[in-house]
C-alpha positions in Angstrom: 40.7 -1.4 22.2 42.2 -2.9 19.1 42.4 -1.2 15.7 39.8 -3.5 14.0 37.2 -2.8 16.7 37.8 0.9 16.5 37.5 0.8 12.8 34.2 -1.1 13.0 32.8 1.4 15.6 33.8 4.3 13.4 32.1 2.8 10.3 29.0 2.1 12.4 28.9 5.8 13.6 29.3 7.1 10.1 26.5 4.8 8.9 24.2 6.0 11.7 25.0 9.7 10.8 24.3 9.1 7.1 21.0 7.4 7.9 19.9 10.1 10.3 20.9 12.8 7.8 19.0 11.1 5.0 15.9 10.8 7.1 16.0 14.4 8.0 16.4 15.4 4.4 13.5 13.2 3.4 11.3 14.6 6.1 12.1 18.2 5.1 11.5 17.4 1.4 8.2 15.7 2.2 7.0 18.7 4.2 8.0 21.1 1.4 6.3 18.9 -1.2 3.1 18.7 0.9 3.0 22.5 1.4 3.6 23.1 -2.3 0.8 20.6 -3.2 -1.6 22.3 -0.7 -0.8 25.8 -2.1 -1.5 24.5 -5.6 -4.8 23.1 -4.5 -5.7 26.3 -2.7 -5.1 28.3 -5.9 -7.6 26.2 -7.8 -10.6 27.7 -6.0 -11.5 31.4 -5.5 -13.2 31.0 -2.1 -10.4 31.1 0.4 -12.7 31.6 3.3 -14.3 28.1 3.3 -13.5 24.8 1.7 -15.5 21.6 1.2 -13.5 20.1 4.1 -14.2 22.9 6.5 -15.9 22.1 9.8 -18.9 24.3 10.7 -21.6 24.9 13.3 -24.9 26.6 12.7 -27.6 26.5 10.0 -26.6 26.6 6.3 -29.2 29.3 5.9 -27.6 31.7 8.4 -27.3 35.3 7.3 -23.9 35.7 8.9 -20.9 33.4 8.5 -18.1 33.8 11.1 -14.8 32.3 9.8 -12.2 31.7 12.5 -8.6 30.8 11.6 -7.4 29.1 14.8 -4.6 27.0 16.3 -5.6 24.3 18.8 -2.3 25.1 20.7 -2.9 28.8 20.8 -3.7 30.2 24.3 -5.7 33.2 22.8 -7.8 30.8 20.8 -8.6 28.9 24.0 -9.5 32.2 25.8 -11.9 33.4 23.0 -13.6 30.0 22.5 -16.3 30.7 25.2 -17.1 34.0 23.5 -17.6 32.2 20.2 -19.9 29.6 21.8 -21.9 32.4 23.5 -22.4 34.2 20.1 -23.7 30.9 18.6 -26.2 30.7 21.4 -27.1 34.4 21.0 -27.8 34.1 17.2 -28.9 30.4 16.8 -30.7 31.0 13.5 -28.5 33.8 12.0 -24.9 32.8 12.8 -22.8 30.0 11.3 -19.2 29.3 12.4 -16.6 28.0 10.1 -13.2 26.9 11.5 -10.0 26.9 9.6 -6.5 25.8 10.8 -3.6 28.2 11.1 -0.9 26.1 12.8 1.8 28.2 14.4 3.2 26.0 17.2 5.1 22.8 17.4 2.2 20.4 18.0 -0.5 22.3 16.1 -0.6 20.1 13.0 -0.8 16.9 15.1 -3.6 18.4 17.2 -5.5 19.4 14.1 -5.1 15.9 12.6 -6.3 14.5 15.9 -9.4 16.7 15.6 -10.0 15.4 12.1 -9.6 11.8 13.3 -12.1 12.4 16.1 -14.4 14.0 13.5 -14.4 10.8 11.5 -16.2 9.3 14.5 -18.6 12.2 14.9 -16.8 13.8 17.8 -15.0 16.8 16.3 -16.4 19.5 18.5 -16.2 17.3 21.6 -12.5 16.7 20.9 -12.0 20.5 20.4 -13.5 21.1 23.8 -11.1 18.5 25.3 -8.1 20.0 23.6 -8.9 23.5 24.8 -9.7 22.3 28.3 -6.4 20.4 28.7 -4.3 22.8 26.6 -2.3 24.1 29.5 -1.0 20.6 30.0 -0.5 19.1 26.5 0.2 22.5 24.8 2.5 23.9 27.5 5.0 25.9 25.5 7.9 25.1 27.9 7.1 21.4 28.4 4.5 20.2 25.8 3.0 16.7 26.2 1.3 15.9 22.8 1.4 12.2 23.7 -1.5 13.0 26.0 -3.8 13.9 23.1 -4.8 10.2 22.4 -5.6 9.9 26.1 -8.2 12.7 25.7 -9.6 10.9 22.6 -9.9 7.7 24.6 -11.8 9.6 27.4 -14.4 10.5 24.7 -15.0 6.8 24.1 -13.6 6.8 20.6 -12.5 3.6 18.8 -8.8 4.0 19.5 -7.7 1.6 16.9 -9.5 3.7 14.2 -8.3 6.9 15.8 -4.6 5.9 15.8 -5.0 4.8 12.2 -6.8 8.0 11.1 -4.6 10.5 12.9 -1.7 9.7 10.5 -3.7 10.2 7.3 -1.7 12.3 4.8 -5.0 13.8 3.6 -5.5 15.5 7.0 -2.0 17.1 6.8 -2.9 18.3 3.3 -6.1 19.9 4.4 -4.3 21.7 7.2 -1.8 23.0 4.7 -4.6 24.2 2.4 -6.0 26.1 5.4 -2.6 27.6 6.1 -2.2 28.7 2.5 -5.7 30.2 2.5 -5.0 32.0 5.7 -1.7 33.4 4.4 -3.4 34.6 1.2 -6.0 36.4 3.3 -3.3 38.1 5.4 -3.7 36.0 8.5 -0.5 36.2 10.6 -1.7 35.3 14.1 -4.5 33.4 15.8 -7.3 33.7 16.3 -8.3 35.7 13.3 -11.9 36.2 12.5 -13.9 37.3 9.4 -17.6 38.3 9.6 -19.1 37.8 6.2 -15.6 38.1 4.8 -14.9 41.3 6.7 -11.9 41.0 8.9 -12.3 41.6 12.6 -9.6 44.1 13.7 -10.2 44.2 17.5 -10.5 40.8 19.1 -13.2 40.9 21.7 -16.9 39.9 22.2 -18.4 43.3 21.7 -16.6 43.9 18.5 -17.7 40.5 17.1 -21.3 41.1 18.2 -21.3 44.6 16.7 -20.1 43.3 13.3 -22.6 40.5 13.4 -25.4 43.0 14.1 -24.2 45.2 11.2 -24.3 42.3 8.8 -27.8 41.4 10.0 -29.0 44.9 9.5 -27.6 44.9 5.9 -29.5 41.6 5.3 -32.7 43.0 6.7 -32.4 46.1 4.6 -32.2 44.2 1.3 
């Protein structure tokens, strides 16, 4: 190998390293800026339990609001999901569920953005069911396969052109970061974390949730 060729290869390697380093710095700066913007937005409102973008199930007139900070990639969130659905069935007129994001794993933000993209087509809760059902595959902590998430969206019959466009929206990432900032301000450190009418649930099980819901209903009836 002659000296000129070696010199050219060395220059090319240096340029590749510089480009990669610049991209990494830009990505880090972008993430930092987005989190700072989200934190600033979060401080503008007093109510950290629910935002205008928050997804909810149940009547607006419900006496009890159950707020869940969750992570689509969290195994415990998947495990408690059937309990939450049962409570909604148990209290159809009196319980309202509000879900907030608290991303704690490598693919959590992407999964949350996929949920929002599905929500644009009216399939938020159906997509959530799919993500939890297939979580052991796509969210395997040792061998994650987030590239399968669009496959699950396609199974729902979504317009995949729209989905692929929506899933990259910066506004979705911002709302996830707003949820994260709100959760941190409320002392959320793990998922799932529940609040029943703004009272934190300390023991994570169905009976505890049901007991706190009954307590709040009794308070409402006593007024």
